[in-house]
Steps between C-alpha positions, in 0.01 A plus 500: 500500500807351341711777651398394852602139425826617344581716801483195729698280261205289391613212279374375163245775444249424227222724374228331291231670287181299552253738326440252218458204742282611792244769572561541873839676484759621245848442636659237720830577671697211647814540710693292753669556830763269650310459830188619683674812633595609144153413371343731764758769427424489127124522572542798736719685245259435212213638716709800608613589144155458346335703777758776464513514121138416406304571820354147473476235767437132432140389510611183677817346636505122553768283659706760682496309830669185362729688260528208253266647236353846528245631249437870462182584311506842336192433278646488150841397630570201724840460666615163627806490725620148571781332687699279264335169604145629466572656163643174366203306636225725365685582175272783387720574201415157365130551573507827301758391238292640211504850651708772339807568714543872566810459718705205604818510709650176606782497748 
């Protein structure tokens, strides 16, 4: 999943381990795109890479039409792809600030 975001130059990628905090999923991946086109591009590449490498498709995709905040639900892994303004507004890293960080790359 991270590889797909990396391929499309996703920014500020963070992977949080939420197993100790919630029961509904294990990992939250957060990444940003500079604009709606890049957000969509990141989402498409994440889907392509995961389908190719793991033969898994998302259970749900929300927000693709607007392109400001897209959520990909893979069951145990949730991927949020934001534009910069939406990411700053919703600030999921702050919401889950007690989660163990598995990967963090800030541009």
